[in-house]
mmJSON file of the N, C-alpha and C atoms, coordinates in Angstrom:
{"data_MODEL":{"atom_site":{
"group_PDB":["ATOM","ATOM","ATOM","ATOM","ATOM","ATOM","ATOM","ATOM","ATOM","ATOM","ATOM","ATOM","ATOM","ATOM","ATOM","ATOM","ATOM","ATOM","ATOM","ATOM","ATOM","ATOM","ATOM","ATOM","ATOM","ATOM","ATOM","ATOM","ATOM","ATOM","ATOM","ATOM","ATOM","ATOM","ATOM","ATOM","ATOM","ATOM","ATOM","ATOM","ATOM","ATOM","ATOM","ATOM","ATOM","ATOM","ATOM","ATOM","ATOM","ATOM","ATOM","ATOM","ATOM","ATOM","ATOM","ATOM","ATOM","ATOM","ATOM","ATOM","ATOM","ATOM","ATOM","ATOM","ATOM","ATOM","ATOM","ATOM","ATOM","ATOM","ATOM","ATOM","ATOM","ATOM","ATOM","ATOM","ATOM","ATOM","ATOM","ATOM","ATOM","ATOM","ATOM","ATOM"],
"id":[1,2,3,4,5,6,7,8,9,10,11,12,13,14,15,16,17,18,19,20,21,22,23,24,25,26,27,28,29,30,31,32,33,34,35,36,37,38,39,40,41,42,43,44,45,46,47,48,49,50,51,52,53,54,55,56,57,58,59,60,61,62,63,64,65,66,67,68,69,70,71,72,73,74,75,76,77,78,79,80,81,82,83,84],
"type_symbol":["N","C","C","N","C","C","N","C","C","N","C","C","N","C","C","N","C","C","N","C","C","N","C","C","N","C","C","N","C","C","N","C","C","N","C","C","N","C","C","N","C","C","N","C","C","N","C","C","N","C","C","N","C","C","N","C","C","N","C","C","N","C","C","N","C","C","N","C","C","N","C","C","N","C","C","N","C","C","N","C","C","N","C","C"],
"label_atom_id":["N","CA","C","N","CA","C","N","CA","C","N","CA","C","N","CA","C","N","CA","C","N","CA","C","N","CA","C","N","CA","C","N","CA","C","N","CA","C","N","CA","C","N","CA","C","N","CA","C","N","CA","C","N","CA","C","N","CA","C","N","CA","C","N","CA","C","N","CA","C","N","CA","C","N","CA","C","N","CA","C","N","CA","C","N","CA","C","N","CA","C","N","CA","C","N","CA","C"],
"label_alt_id":[null,null,null,null,null,null,null,null,null,null,null,null,null,null,null,null,null,null,null,null,null,null,null,null,null,null,null,null,null,null,null,null,null,null,null,null,null,null,null,null,null,null,null,null,null,null,null,null,null,null,null,null,null,null,null,null,null,null,null,null,null,null,null,null,null,null,null,null,null,null,null,null,null,null,null,null,null,null,null,null,null,null,null,null],
"label_comp_id":["THR","THR","THR","ARG","ARG","ARG","ILE","ILE","ILE","GLU","GLU","GLU","LEU","LEU","LEU","ILE","ILE","ILE","GLU","GLU","GLU","ILE","ILE","ILE","VAL","VAL","VAL","PRO","PRO","PRO","ASN","ASN","ASN","GLY","GLY","GLY","ARG","ARG","ARG","GLY","GLY","GLY","GLY","GLY","GLY","TRP","TRP","TRP","VAL","VAL","VAL","GLU","GLU","GLU","ARG","ARG","ARG","PRO","PRO","PRO","ARG","ARG","ARG","SER","SER","SER","LEU","LEU","LEU","SER","SER","SER","LEU","LEU","LEU","ASP","ASP","ASP","GLU","GLU","GLU","GLY","GLY","GLY"],
"label_asym_id":["A","A","A","A","A","A","A","A","A","A","A","A","A","A","A","A","A","A","A","A","A","A","A","A","A","A","A","A","A","A","A","A","A","A","A","A","A","A","A","A","A","A","A","A","A","A","A","A","A","A","A","A","A","A","A","A","A","A","A","A","A","A","A","A","A","A","A","A","A","A","A","A","A","A","A","A","A","A","A","A","A","A","A","A"],
"label_entity_id":["1","1","1","1","1","1","1","1","1","1","1","1","1","1","1","1","1","1","1","1","1","1","1","1","1","1","1","1","1","1","1","1","1","1","1","1","1","1","1","1","1","1","1","1","1","1","1","1","1","1","1","1","1","1","1","1","1","1","1","1","1","1","1","1","1","1","1","1","1","1","1","1","1","1","1","1","1","1","1","1","1","1","1","1"],
"label_seq_id":[1,1,1,2,2,2,3,3,3,4,4,4,5,5,5,6,6,6,7,7,7,8,8,8,9,9,9,10,10,10,11,11,11,12,12,12,13,13,13,14,14,14,15,15,15,16,16,16,17,17,17,18,18,18,19,19,19,20,20,20,21,21,21,22,22,22,23,23,23,24,24,24,25,25,25,26,26,26,27,27,27,28,28,28],
"pdbx_PDB_ins_code":[null,null,null,null,null,null,null,null,null,null,null,null,null,null,null,null,null,null,null,null,null,null,null,null,null,null,null,null,null,null,null,null,null,null,null,null,null,null,null,null,null,null,null,null,null,null,null,null,null,null,null,null,null,null,null,null,null,null,null,null,null,null,null,null,null,null,null,null,null,null,null,null,null,null,null,null,null,null,null,null,null,null,null,null],
"Cartn_x":[171.281,169.705,169.622,168.798,168.665,167.101,166.794,165.448,165.281,164.183,164.056,162.696,162.752,161.731,161.685,160.307,160.081,159.719,160.753,160.316,159.458,158.422,157.549,157.76,158.35,158.86,158.074,157.749,157.342,158.366,158.055,158.741,158.819,157.927,157.962,157.122,156.571,155.581,154.239,153.87,152.501,152.521,153.365,153.235,154.28,154.296,155.145,156.059,156.961,158.102,158.382,158.247,158.576,160.152,160.825,162.367,162.739,163.455,163.513,164.971,164.629,165.769,166.179,167.495,167.786,168.593,168.149,168.989,169.321,170.802,171.372,171.719,171.199,171.274,172.073,173.183,174.445,174.052,173.689,173.297,174.398,174.831,175.781,177.053],
"Cartn_y":[97.613,97.496,97.191,97.846,97.823,97.631,96.62,96.241,96.295,97.332,97.338,96.609,95.584,94.871,94.423,94.208,93.945,92.338,91.717,90.051,89.976,89.326,88.775,87.486,87.56,86.089,86.073,84.666,84.494,84.58,85.023,85.44,84.226,83.376,82.025,82.131,83.249,83.463,83.6,83.169,83.464,84.777,85.44,86.638,86.613,88.069,88.263,89.335,89.262,90.499,90.987,92.322,92.675,93.124,92.384,92.535,93.018,94.308,95.058,94.285,94.281,93.744,94.631,94.428,95.13,94.199,94.238,93.026,93.991,93.727,94.169,93.312,93.482,92.619,93.149,92.379,92.765,91.951,92.641,91.901,92.323,91.087,91.366,91.211],
"Cartn_z":[-23.655,-23.328,-21.804,-21.212,-19.528,-19.357,-18.859,-18.293,-16.668,-16.129,-15.072,-14.797,-13.807,-13.46,-11.923,-11.418,-10.2,-10.174,-9.263,-9.031,-7.858,-8.296,-6.792,-6.295,-5.091,-4.35,-3.24,-2.848,-1.521,-0.534,0.732,1.745,2.499,2.63,3.459,4.606,4.738,5.879,5.138,4.142,3.553,2.673,2.783,1.953,0.793,0.307,-0.729,-0.674,-1.407,-1.407,-2.781,-2.945,-4.152,-4.29,-5.208,-5.42,-6.712,-6.374,-7.921,-8.421,-9.829,-10.561,-11.871,-11.962,-13.257,-14.227,-15.392,-16.088,-17.2,-17.689,-18.759,-19.796,-21.032,-22.161,-23.109,-23.331,-24.259,-25.531,-26.629,-27.716,-29.204,-29.6,-30.816,-30.277],
"occupancy":[1.0,1.0,1.0,1.0,1.0,1.0,1.0,1.0,1.0,1.0,1.0,1.0,1.0,1.0,1.0,1.0,1.0,1.0,1.0,1.0,1.0,1.0,1.0,1.0,1.0,1.0,1.0,1.0,1.0,1.0,1.0,1.0,1.0,1.0,1.0,1.0,1.0,1.0,1.0,1.0,1.0,1.0,1.0,1.0,1.0,1.0,1.0,1.0,1.0,1.0,1.0,1.0,1.0,1.0,1.0,1.0,1.0,1.0,1.0,1.0,1.0,1.0,1.0,1.0,1.0,1.0,1.0,1.0,1.0,1.0,1.0,1.0,1.0,1.0,1.0,1.0,1.0,1.0,1.0,1.0,1.0,1.0,1.0,1.0],
"B_iso_or_equiv":[0.0,0.0,0.0,0.0,0.0,0.0,0.0,0.0,0.0,0.0,0.0,0.0,0.0,0.0,0.0,0.0,0.0,0.0,0.0,0.0,0.0,0.0,0.0,0.0,0.0,0.0,0.0,0.0,0.0,0.0,0.0,0.0,0.0,0.0,0.0,0.0,0.0,0.0,0.0,0.0,0.0,0.0,0.0,0.0,0.0,0.0,0.0,0.0,0.0,0.0,0.0,0.0,0.0,0.0,0.0,0.0,0.0,0.0,0.0,0.0,0.0,0.0,0.0,0.0,0.0,0.0,0.0,0.0,0.0,0.0,0.0,0.0,0.0,0.0,0.0,0.0,0.0,0.0,0.0,0.0,0.0,0.0,0.0,0.0],
"pdbx_formal_charge":[null,null,null,null,null,null,null,null,null,null,null,null,null,null,null,null,null,null,null,null,null,null,null,null,null,null,null,null,null,null,null,null,null,null,null,null,null,null,null,null,null,null,null,null,null,null,null,null,null,null,null,null,null,null,null,null,null,null,null,null,null,null,null,null,null,null,null,null,null,null,null,null,null,null,null,null,null,null,null,null,null,null,null,null],
"auth_seq_id":[1,1,1,2,2,2,3,3,3,4,4,4,5,5,5,6,6,6,7,7,7,8,8,8,9,9,9,10,10,10,11,11,11,12,12,12,13,13,13,14,14,14,15,15,15,16,16,16,17,17,17,18,18,18,19,19,19,20,20,20,21,21,21,22,22,22,23,23,23,24,24,24,25,25,25,26,26,26,27,27,27,28,28,28],
"auth_comp_id":["THR","THR","THR","ARG","ARG","ARG","ILE","ILE","ILE","GLU","GLU","GLU","LEU","LEU","LEU","ILE","ILE","ILE","GLU","GLU","GLU","ILE","ILE","ILE","VAL","VAL","VAL","PRO","PRO","PRO","ASN","ASN","ASN","GLY","GLY","GLY","ARG","ARG","ARG","GLY","GLY","GLY","GLY","GLY","GLY","TRP","TRP","TRP","VAL","VAL","VAL","GLU","GLU","GLU","ARG","ARG","ARG","PRO","PRO","PRO","ARG","ARG","ARG","SER","SER","SER","LEU","LEU","LEU","SER","SER","SER","LEU","LEU","LEU","ASP","ASP","ASP","GLU","GLU","GLU","GLY","GLY","GLY"],
"auth_asym_id":["A","A","A","A","A","A","A","A","A","A","A","A","A","A","A","A","A","A","A","A","A","A","A","A","A","A","A","A","A","A","A","A","A","A","A","A","A","A","A","A","A","A","A","A","A","A","A","A","A","A","A","A","A","A","A","A","A","A","A","A","A","A","A","A","A","A","A","A","A","A","A","A","A","A","A","A","A","A","A","A","A","A","A","A"],
"auth_atom_id":["N","CA","C","N","CA","C","N","CA","C","N","CA","C","N","CA","C","N","CA","C","N","CA","C","N","CA","C","N","CA","C","N","CA","C","N","CA","C","N","CA","C","N","CA","C","N","CA","C","N","CA","C","N","CA","C","N","CA","C","N","CA","C","N","CA","C","N","CA","C","N","CA","C","N","CA","C","N","CA","C","N","CA","C","N","CA","C","N","CA","C","N","CA","C","N","CA","C"],
"pdbx_PDB_model_num":[1,1,1,1,1,1,1,1,1,1,1,1,1,1,1,1,1,1,1,1,1,1,1,1,1,1,1,1,1,1,1,1,1,1,1,1,1,1,1,1,1,1,1,1,1,1,1,1,1,1,1,1,1,1,1,1,1,1,1,1,1,1,1,1,1,1,1,1,1,1,1,1,1,1,1,1,1,1,1,1,1,1,1,1]
}}}
C-alpha cells in the first residue's frame, strides 16, 4: 500500500512550504 500526501511545514519566515511525501506501508 502506498500513500501520497502533502506535508505542510513552516519555512521559518512566517510562510508555509508544501512538502510532498510518499509513505509505503507493509502490512502482514
